[in-house]
N, C-alpha and C positions, 0 to 999 in steps of 0.2 A: 503495499499501497503506499503509495507516493505521496508525501505531504508537503503543505509551504505554508513560511509563515513573512511577513513583507512587513516593514514600519521604515520611518524614519533614522536617519542615523543620531537623531539629538531632536526634543523634544525640552521645551524650554517655557514657562507660565508663570506670569507675578506680574504685581503691578509695576509701574513704570518698568518693565521688560523693555520698551523701542529705547529706553536710552542706553541701550547697551548693541544696537545691534551694528554699531561701527564697530565692537569687537568680532564680531560674526565675520562681517565681510573683509576687516581685515585680516584672515585667516586664509583667504585667499589671493590680496592684494590691496589695492588703494581705492578704486572703483566698482559703481554693482549699474546696472540699468536696473529703475526703478519701475515700474510697470505697475501702473494705479492710475485710477479718474485723478481727475483733476481736484473732482472735491475730496476723494480721500487722503490726497499728497497735504492738501490747507489744513484737515482736522488736525493735521502730524508733522505740519514744518516747525513746528520748533521745537521736538523732539528730536526729528530728524535733524536742524541745524545744529544741535546741541549735540547729538551723539558723531556727528563728521565733524565736530570740528574738535572733539575729546581725543578723539579715534586715530583724525586725520584720513579720513577717507572723503571721498565724494560719490555724491549721485548723480546719474546722467539720467534728466527727466526724456521720460520715453512719447508722452503727449499720447498716451493709452485711450484708444477711441472708441474700447467699452465694449465692444465684441471679439469673442475670441476665436474670429475665423483665421484660414489659410494665408488668405492676403492679407491678415492684418501682422501675423507671425512670423511673416517674410520681410516683413518692414521693420517689425523691432529686431530680428536678426541681424537685417544689417546696420542698424545704430548702433547694436550692441558691436558688432563688429569694428565700426566705422569709427568708434569712441574707447577702442581697446578695453571693453570690461573683464573686471576680472572674475564676474558673478553677476547672477539675476534675483532680482527679491521679484515677488507678485506680494504685492500688497493691497488689504483692503477684501474684497465676497471675490462669490466664483468664477466669475469670469476673468480679474485681471491674475487670480492664481494661475488657475488654468491656462492662462496664457503665460503666465511666467514658463508653468514646466513644459510646455509643450517648443518655448524658444530654447531652455534648458537643456533638454533633450536629457533630463539624468545626472548633470553636470553642476557642481557646483551654485546650486539651488537652494535659496531662502525663502520660507513663506511666511507670512505677517497678516493673519487675518484680524478683522478689523468688525467682525461681527461671528458670532457662534451660532449661523446659523445651519450648516450643514455640514459633513465629514470629512469634505473631500480634503481638507487642507494636509491629511499626510500622506494623501494615496498617489500608485504611481501611474493613477489615469489622469484625460481628461478628455472634457466635450468639446468639439469642435463644431461653429458655429457656420453658416453662410454669411455673408456683409450684410445680410437686413436681417438676423435673427433669426433664422429656422436649424432644427437641426440638421449637421452634418454627419459626423460621423465620433467616435470613442477612438483615442489613442494610450497607447502603453509605453512609457519608458520601462529603461533598463533597473532604475532603482525608484525610491522615494524618494523624497527632499533632504536637502542635508540638513537643515535646519527647520525646524516648524517652533516657531515664536509669538507667540499672546501674550499680549498686555492685557490685563485682566483689567486695567484702568479703563483702559479703550471702549473695552464692550461690556462696562456696567454702562458706561454714557451712549453707547449706541441705544435705537428704539427697542423696548421688550418685546416689543413681538419676531426679531430677529432671533432673542434667544427661547421661546418659544417656539418657533418656527424648529429650531434646530432638536430639539425636546422630542418633536415627532418625529425625527428624522433618525432619530437617535433611540426612541420609541419602538421600533421597528429590530433595530439591530440581534437582540437577544430571539425573536421567535423565528427569527430569518435564517440565523444558524443554527439553531435546532430542528427547524428542518430539513437545511442543506445536511448536515450532521447526519441525521435517519435516513438519505435518500445518497449516504457515500457523494456526492456533487461536486464538481470543482468548484474550486474557488478564485478568486482573481489574482492572488499573489502568487499562483503556477503557471501565469500568463506568461510568457517571453516581450519582449519589445517588438511592436508591433499588432500585439493583439493578437494574433494567432497561431493556434497549437501545434501546427508544423509536426513533426516528426516525436513532438515531447508529447510523452505520456500524462496525463492529467493531474494535476494533483488537489487532494482533500485538504479540510483545513485541519487545525490540529487544535491539541487539547485547550494548549496554552491561548490562543484565539476564543476558541470557544469557553473557556472561563472569563477574561474579558469583557464579554457580549456579555452572561449574566451578571455581570460585578455591574456592566454599561445599565441594565435593568435595575436592580437593587438600588443605583444611585440615583439614578430619576423618582422610583417612588420615593425614596429617602429625602432627598434634599431639591425636588425640583420647585414645589410650590415657593419654599422659603429663597429658592434665589430667583424666584420670580420676582416676588417681594424686593428683594434685595436692588434687584437690576431697576424697578421702578421708583427707587429710592437714590439711585446713581451711584450703590456701596457695593464696593466687595469688600460681600461676607464668606466664612467660609462654605457656605453653601451652595454660593457664587460659583466659587471658585471647581471645584467640588462637579456642578454639571457643565463646565466651561470643559472641563478634561473630560465628562461623561459625552459631549456633543460630537467632542472632535477630536480626542483622543480613543478613547474607549470603544467608540461609533466607527470612528476612521478604520482601527486595526481588527475591529469586528469586519466589518463589513466585509475587508478585502480578504478576512485572512480566514472566514468560520464562513462566507457563503452568503448571500440573498437567496432570494425563494421569491413568493407570491404578493407582498405589502411591495415592495417595488414596481413589480409588472404591472399592478393593478394601480397603481398614480400613474403610468404610463398611459395605460388605457383611458384615464381620467382625466388625461391633461391633451386627452382631441377636442374635447367639450369645451370650448368659448368662454362659459361663464366660469371655468374655474380658474382663468389664465393670470385672473389678479392673485391669484393666492400660493403663498409660499412653498415649494417643495416640499419640506420636512411637516405642512399640513395635510397635503394632499398623501402623506404617505402614511400618517398616522390611522386616517382612515382605513387606509387600504392594510392597514395592521389589523384592523379591525373585521373586517374581509374575510383576511387571510385564518385568525380566529374561528371564522365560523365556516372556511373549507374544511378547518381541520377535526372541527366540533369538538371545540375545546372545554373545558371544562368552566361553567355556570359563572363558580367563583371566581376564572381566572379572567374573564371578558367583564365581567363585571369589575374588577381590579383596574382593566385597562381604561375601562368608560370613566368610572371615578375618576383615574389620574387626569385623563386628555379633559374630563370637565370640569377639573379643580385649575388645570395650568392654563385653561383657554384654547385647547384642544379639539380642530372637528369631532363628531364624533356622529355626525350623520350627511348624505348629501347638499343638506341645501347651507350648511357650515363651509361649504367650501363653493356655496354661489348655483348648487345645482336644486333648484325650487322647483321645477317642472324636465322631464325627462323622458320619451317615449319607447317605446318597447324597440325601435329602430336603433336610437343612440344609445340603448345598455348595450344591444347584441353587439355594437362598431364597437362599443367601450372593452367589450368583454373577448371579443376577436385581436384586438390591438393586443389586450394584456397577454392572447394564446398565441401570440406569433413565435414560428420555432426557435427564434433566438431567443425571446425572453426568457428571463430567472423563476417563472412560474415554474418549468418545467421539471426545477430543481426539491419541489414538494416532493414527499416521501411515497405519493402517489400521481396516479393520472390525474391531468386536469384537463377540462373540456372549456369552451368556451360557456356553454349552457350552466355547469357549476360557477363560472364565474359571474353570470346571472343573478344567480341565485341568493351565493353569496352579499350583491354588492344588497341587492333587497330586503335579506334579511337581516344584515346588520345596522341599515338604513332605518329600519322599521323600530331596531333596538335601541340605536342611539335618539330617536326621537321617541321612545317611549321612556328612556331613564333622564330625559330635559324636561317629560313632563313630570312627571316622578318626583323630580327637584322643585318646582312651583309649588 
């Protein structure tokens, strides 16, 4: 049995940690291409100037366009070469981070998230889009980022909705890992650069990754509500620190090295519906997690625990919570079909899943969520 585990070379988080960015740049040289939106750069301008002066390094502006497209990546690679940049920094949200990964191609890469909305920062993969924002392809690199640096002060001052969305993405980690392990499915950690299996035997998840996935869920239950309150107060508390670690590190290592399953596939199906476009990735994944639990015929106690957690922190538990107030049978069938395309992770469930099964699971999960909310009022 072949197993695989992948992780960043270094993960560090703390208050005002951005002040140490220059130290890590210094390990590669004296200059770094800074891939970030103008808005994110301005948010941390004081810290960037301070760490550059302290460590004697410089940040080369990239004027990132905001879209991780092949055209933009080629432009950024040219900027890095023209300025003889010693390393690449991805600072901000998902698209800036993915652009940095694609430019660096697994070498001399520092990731600095300014929100804790997804588990992407630690991964060795990126999502490519067309210049107008449509999905293009996935890219996989030879290794995860060299450094993932989390400034908890910055995240505590970001909108609370990002943190809650991150909890929704992290919520799926344990349940998808459990399903993937039961089906002996391959994990992303075993994929070579380029994403193709080639002649390499698929690798399954490790005990270590599954343990992290379970700890991720336990941390969400224990610290999620208090972390939300801390973020609302723009305060870095122990609970917020724990949830940032769960959202980014535990969930990131969990999804890559323990596996994905139905929750993210159902998210992808739901994302085809226009009303969901105003909702974040993790918000839709949270509902996808409930639908996966219905598919599994999970214990009522476990489903109620997830419903209670989601309700408490403000994650969606029914279709209306992700903008779908009306849905036709045809639309629901299309969502299910998209969730079940051959390459989707729904086929990593420990039993066969058909589109009709997904339709039923979404309907039941929605009904459960609606009933739960009515009982709370």
